[in-house]
C-alpha positions in Angstrom: 39.2 57.7 45.7 35.5 58.5 45.4 35.0 57.5 49.0 37.2 60.3 50.4 35.4 62.6 52.8 35.0 66.3 52.0 37.6 67.2 54.7 40.2 64.9 53.1 39.5 66.3 49.7 39.9 69.8 51.0 43.2 68.8 52.6 44.5 67.3 49.4 43.5 70.5 47.5 45.4 72.6 50.0 48.5 70.4 49.7 48.4 70.8 45.9 48.1 74.6 46.1 50.2 75.2 49.1 52.6 78.1 49.0 56.1 77.3 50.2 57.9 80.1 52.0 61.7 79.5 52.4 62.6 79.1 56.1 59.0 78.4 57.1 57.7 75.0 58.3 55.4 73.3 55.9 51.8 72.8 57.0 50.8 69.2 57.9 48.2 67.3 59.9 50.7 67.3 62.7 50.0 71.0 63.3 47.2 70.3 65.6 49.4 68.1 67.7 52.2 70.7 67.5 49.8 73.3 68.7 48.8 71.3 71.7 52.5 70.7 72.5 53.1 74.4 72.1 50.3 75.2 74.5 51.9 72.8 77.0 55.4 74.3 76.4 54.0 77.8 76.8 52.2 76.9 80.0 55.2 75.2 81.5 57.5 78.0 80.5 55.2 80.5 82.2 54.6 78.7 85.4 51.8 76.5 84.2 49.2 79.2 84.3 47.3 79.6 81.0 45.8 82.8 82.4 49.2 84.5 82.2 49.3 84.2 78.4 49.4 87.5 76.5 45.9 88.8 75.7 46.5 88.6 71.9 47.2 84.9 72.2 44.2 84.2 74.4 41.9 86.0 71.9 43.4 84.2 68.9 42.8 80.8 70.6 39.3 81.6 71.7 38.0 83.2 68.5 36.4 80.9 65.9 37.6 81.1 62.3 35.8 83.7 60.2 32.6 82.1 59.2 34.3 78.7 58.4 33.6 75.9 60.8 36.3 73.7 59.4 39.7 73.4 61.1 41.7 74.2 58.0 42.1 77.9 58.8 43.0 77.0 62.3 45.7 74.6 61.1 47.1 77.2 58.8 47.4 79.7 61.6 48.8 77.2 64.1 52.3 77.3 62.7 52.3 81.1 62.8 50.7 81.0 66.3 53.4 78.6 67.5 56.2 80.8 66.1 54.5 83.9 67.6 54.3 82.1 71.0 58.0 81.1 70.8 58.9 84.7 69.8 56.9 86.2 72.7 58.3 83.7 75.2 61.9 84.4 74.0 61.3 88.1 74.1 59.8 87.9 77.6 62.8 85.8 78.8 65.2 88.2 77.2 63.5 91.3 78.7 63.5 89.7 82.1 67.2 88.8 81.8 67.9 92.4 80.6 66.0 93.9 83.5 67.8 91.7 86.0 71.2 92.7 84.5 70.2 96.4 84.6 69.1 96.0 88.3 72.4 94.4 89.2 74.4 97.1 87.3 72.4 99.9 88.9 72.8 98.2 92.4 76.5 98.1 92.0 76.6 101.8 90.8 74.5 102.8 93.8 76.9 101.0 96.1 79.8 102.8 94.5 78.1 106.2 94.8 77.3 105.5 98.4 80.9 104.6 99.1 82.1 107.7 97.3 79.7 109.9 99.4 81.0 108.3 102.6 84.6 109.0 101.5 83.7 112.6 100.6 82.1 113.1 104.0 85.1 111.8 105.8 87.4 114.0 103.8 85.2 117.1 104.4 85.1 116.4 108.2 88.9 116.0 108.2 89.3 119.3 106.2 87.0 121.1 108.6 88.9 119.8 111.7 92.2 120.9 110.2 90.8 124.3 109.3 89.6 124.8 112.8 93.0 123.7 114.2 94.8 126.2 111.9 92.4 129.0 112.9 93.2 128.3 116.6 96.9 128.4 115.9 96.7 131.6 113.9 94.6 133.2 116.8 97.2 132.2 119.4 100.1 133.5 117.2 98.2 136.8 116.7 97.5 137.2 120.4 101.2 136.4 121.3 102.4 138.8 118.6 100.1 141.5 120.0 101.6 140.9 123.5 105.1 141.1 122.1 104.4 144.3 120.1 102.8 146.0 123.1 105.8 145.4 125.3 108.6 146.2 122.8 109.2 149.5 121.2 110.2 149.4 117.6 111.9 152.8 117.7 113.9 153.7 120.8 113.5 157.2 122.2 116.3 159.4 121.1 117.3 162.2 123.3 119.3 164.8 121.5 120.7 166.1 124.8 122.6 162.9 125.1 124.4 163.6 121.8 125.9 167.0 122.0 127.5 167.0 118.5 124.2 166.4 116.8 122.7 169.7 118.0 125.6 171.8 116.8 125.7 170.2 113.4 122.0 170.6 112.9 122.1 174.3 113.8 125.0 175.0 111.5 123.3 173.4 108.5 120.3 175.6 109.0 122.3 178.9 108.8 
């Protein structure tokens, strides 16, 4: 045991004093391998382009540990980084799916509105055509009625001389 390197001794101390959080993965030496696998998964999930990674993840990967040149802090953060990458990838996929669904829904709504506008235009044109037809019919009826009224007398001319009894009865009533 005296021949253990300082890195191995430090690792054993971390394992003895490790804090276990329920639902969290325990930290092991496999974290470095898992981190490399996560990088490959992230790159493959995002078109294989490491440049498309979120800026926060690129900074976290490129920044050295705070004054400590050992890989212990890096290993401690790798599980959290992996979970963060998974969460970001899942959120990105969900946001993209949500956007696609919204676009499809809005496209269908736009088609329905366009169809309703076309129907409304046809109805309006039909209504205007019928209103013009009715106006023409009313104008014709009015002109024909004017012609009939000008040729027909509503009250015939009464000549009192033709009715001799009416003059006598009218003069008797006045006296």
